[in-house]
Each structure stands twice: as C-alpha cells, then as structure tokens.
C-alpha positions in Angstrom: 56.9 58.5 112.5 54.6 56.0 114.1 52.6 57.0 117.1 50.1 55.2 119.3 47.9 58.3 119.3 45.8 59.1 116.2 47.5 61.9 114.2 46.1 64.9 112.5 48.4 66.6 109.9 48.0 70.3 109.4 49.2 72.5 106.5 48.7 76.2 106.4 50.3 79.6 106.8 51.1 81.4 110.0 47.4 81.3 111.0 48.1 77.5 111.5 51.8 77.3 112.2 52.7 80.3 114.4 52.8 79.8 118.2 49.4 80.0 119.8 47.5 79.7 116.4 45.3 76.9 115.2 47.7 73.9 115.5 48.6 74.9 119.1 44.9 75.4 119.9 44.1 71.9 118.7 46.9 70.5 120.8 45.5 72.1 123.9 41.9 71.1 123.2 42.6 67.6 121.9 45.3 66.0 124.1 44.1 62.6 122.9 45.5 63.4 119.4 49.0 63.9 118.1 48.9 67.1 116.1 51.6 67.2 113.4 52.6 70.4 111.7 55.8 71.7 110.3 56.0 74.8 112.5 57.0 76.7 109.4 55.1 79.0 107.0 55.7 77.7 103.4 54.2 78.9 100.2 50.9 77.4 99.1 52.3 75.5 96.0 54.7 73.5 98.3 52.2 72.3 100.8 50.7 69.5 98.6 54.3 68.4 97.8 55.2 68.3 101.5 52.2 66.1 102.2 53.4 63.6 99.5 56.9 63.6 101.0 55.7 63.1 104.6 53.4 60.3 103.8 56.0 58.8 101.5 58.4 58.8 104.4 56.0 56.8 106.6 53.8 59.4 108.4 50.3 57.9 108.6 47.9 60.6 109.8 44.2 59.9 110.4 43.4 63.0 108.5 45.0 65.9 106.6 43.8 69.4 107.2 44.7 71.7 104.3 44.0 75.3 105.5 43.9 78.2 103.1 43.2 81.9 103.5 42.7 84.6 100.8 46.2 85.9 101.8 47.7 82.7 100.4 46.6 83.4 96.9 49.0 86.2 95.9 51.7 83.5 96.1 50.2 82.0 92.9 48.7 85.3 91.7 51.7 87.0 90.2 53.7 83.8 90.0 51.6 81.1 88.4 52.6 77.5 88.8 53.6 77.4 85.1 56.4 79.8 86.0 57.8 77.8 88.9 60.7 75.5 88.1 63.3 73.4 90.0 66.9 73.8 89.1 69.3 70.9 88.5 70.6 71.5 92.1 67.1 71.1 93.5 66.5 74.8 94.2 63.0 76.2 93.6 63.1 79.1 91.2 60.6 81.4 89.4 61.0 81.6 85.6 60.8 85.2 84.5 58.3 86.3 81.9 60.2 88.1 79.2 58.7 90.9 77.0 57.0 90.1 73.7 58.9 90.3 70.4 60.9 92.1 69.3 62.3 92.7 72.8 62.2 89.1 74.0 65.8 88.5 72.8 67.3 91.8 73.8 66.1 92.1 77.4 67.4 88.8 78.8 70.7 89.2 76.9 71.4 92.5 78.7 72.0 92.5 82.5 71.0 96.1 82.8 67.8 95.7 80.8 66.9 92.4 82.6 67.3 94.0 86.0 65.1 96.9 85.0 62.5 94.6 83.6 62.4 92.5 86.7 62.2 95.5 89.0 59.3 96.9 87.0 57.3 93.9 88.1 56.5 93.0 84.5 58.6 89.8 84.7 56.0 88.2 86.9 54.0 85.4 85.3 50.8 87.4 85.7 51.7 91.1 86.1 48.1 92.2 85.9 47.1 90.1 89.0 45.0 92.2 91.4 45.4 91.1 94.9 42.6 93.5 96.1 40.0 91.3 94.3 41.3 87.9 95.1 39.0 87.1 98.1 35.8 88.3 96.3 36.5 87.2 92.7 39.6 84.9 92.2 40.4 84.9 88.5 39.9 81.7 86.4 43.7 81.4 86.1 44.2 81.5 89.9 41.4 78.9 90.3 43.1 76.7 87.7 46.3 76.8 89.8 44.3 76.0 92.9 42.8 73.0 91.1 46.2 71.7 90.1 47.4 72.0 93.8 44.3 70.1 95.0 44.7 67.5 92.3 48.2 66.8 93.5 47.0 66.5 97.1 44.1 64.2 95.9 46.7 61.8 94.3 48.5 61.6 97.7 45.2 61.1 99.5 44.2 58.2 97.2 47.7 56.6 97.2 48.0 56.5 101.0 44.2 56.2 101.7 44.2 59.3 104.0 41.2 61.6 103.9 41.6 65.4 103.5 39.6 68.3 104.9 40.1 71.6 103.1 39.5 74.5 105.5 39.0 78.0 104.3 39.4 80.8 106.8 38.1 84.3 106.0 40.4 87.3 106.1 39.7 90.4 108.1 38.2 92.2 105.1 35.6 89.5 104.7 35.0 89.3 108.4 34.3 93.1 108.6 32.0 92.9 105.6 34.4 94.8 103.2 34.8 91.9 100.7 32.8 89.1 99.1 33.3 85.4 99.4 34.0 84.2 95.9 37.2 82.6 97.2 35.2 80.3 99.5 32.7 79.4 96.8 35.5 78.5 94.4 37.3 76.4 97.0 34.1 74.6 97.8 33.6 73.6 94.2 37.3 72.6 93.8 37.2 70.6 97.0 34.1 68.7 96.0 35.7 68.0 92.6 38.7 66.5 94.3 36.3 64.5 96.6 37.6 66.3 99.7 35.7 67.1 102.8 35.3 70.9 103.0 34.8 73.3 105.9 34.0 77.0 105.3 34.9 78.7 108.6 33.3 82.0 107.8 30.1 81.4 109.9 31.5 81.7 113.4 33.5 84.8 112.5 30.7 86.6 110.6 28.3 85.9 113.5 30.7 87.2 116.2 29.1 90.2 117.8 32.5 91.9 118.5 34.7 91.2 115.5 37.6 93.3 116.8 37.7 91.0 119.8 38.8 88.1 117.5 42.2 89.6 116.7 45.7 90.3 118.0 47.2 93.7 117.2 49.0 92.1 114.1 45.6 90.8 112.9 46.2 87.1 113.6 43.5 85.5 115.6 43.9 85.7 119.4 43.0 82.9 121.8 39.3 83.6 121.5 39.4 83.7 117.7 41.3 80.4 117.4 39.0 78.7 119.9 36.0 79.9 117.8 37.7 78.5 114.7 38.4 75.1 116.3 35.0 74.8 117.8 33.4 75.3 114.4 35.8 72.8 112.8 35.2 70.1 115.4 31.4 70.6 115.0 31.8 70.2 111.3 33.7 67.0 111.7 31.1 65.7 114.1 28.2 66.5 111.8 29.9 65.2 108.7 31.0 61.9 110.2 34.6 62.8 109.5 35.7 62.7 113.2 36.9 59.2 113.0 39.0 59.9 109.9 36.6 58.5 107.3 36.4 60.3 104.0 33.4 62.6 103.7 31.0 61.6 101.0 30.5 64.0 98.2 
C-alpha cells in the first residue's frame, strides 16, 4: 500500500464514497495527493474498525478524514453498539431485544411469536429512538455510542501516529433551516475529547444564497455543493496547521 504521493484516507457514507462526491472532488482538486477511500458505503460502527484494519495492513496515510452526517446516526439509533455482535463464523449480527418478564422466555422460544416481535420493531435495541430529532438533539445514549466509535478510532490514531480530522456535514433539513445543530455541537465536544481535529462544514452551506443549487435531484450534493464543501475543508486545514498532516492541538 506504499505510495510516493502523500495519502489522505477518507471514511464516510455515499456523500463521500459515491461517484462525483467528496472523495472524487478531492481527487480532481488535489492531483498531488493520493486519495484512498473504499468506494463503498458501510455502516458507521464499521468505519473505525476498517481504519484499524487498513493501517494494520500497512496503509500509512498522512491524515484520516472521518466524515459524518446526521443521516448516519439512525444506524446506531435503533441498534445500539451493545446489541451488535460477531458470530463464530465472523458474520456481523444484531442481537434482538426480547420483551421483559414474563414474556422473555416465551417469545424467543416460539418462531411465530419471535417473528411477530421482530416485525413490530420492538426487538430493536432502542425502539423509542426518534430519527426526526437526531440532528437537533441526539440522545445521551446515541452520543455515548459515538464516543465509543471515536475512542476506537483514537486508539488507532495513537498506535500508528496518524492524525484524524472529523468532518460533520449538515443534512438538508439543517441547511434549509428546519433543524437545529445539536449533532454538530456534540461531535465537536466528542472530537475534542478524543484529541481530533474537527471541521464543522455548516458555514459554507448555511451562507449559500441559493441553497437548492447545492443539490442533485436525489439530495446528494452536486458539483457545486461538493466544491463548496472541499473549499471549506481545505481552508480549515490551512488555518489550523493541519495541511501537512500534523495533529491539530486541542
């Protein structure tokens, strides 16, 4: 995985990985860099583990960019980390939450009852999770799972001496002024706790005079939106002294 060009390693959902999105925009703008991303949208809890695996296999990026949007949080919303398990065969599974006594023995013992319970949605680890409020006010439990994910990434960062920039991108509800920014405030605090550099990308989007001009019909950012995102990120790196890959002081 060695490369003569300095490497930036990106993790994120389709806003990073999909064709024409952030990673491709960085490739076009920074031909002096090798941009490494997995070209695959994976769930948030797996991204920190993938960073550990890639660096353990010999990849030595100059910097890791860990990109998160509010739309990532439902992945740990109804299915907390405590309910995720790995089988003996190495498959990732979600442990169901069974009902309280006296039904906790009966339901899992009956195939029909178990199917009905799972289809009801009450088998989720946090069935009362409200995805409508996650951008404005992520719950303490969701924030704790985010802390655990960043703590794992911090261990990898220290072990391999690779700095991390956490990037939060607003969703369209936030950009159009229909949601608050509690998610970003929580991520800033958690990133500082993990001693990560942190970039809140809301500024360029909130200040855009024509917000509809930022988006494709499927509500991913278009070329203009991605260029705006990258311009803000590069300016942040320049001002913070992180451009050369040094950890940002906290």
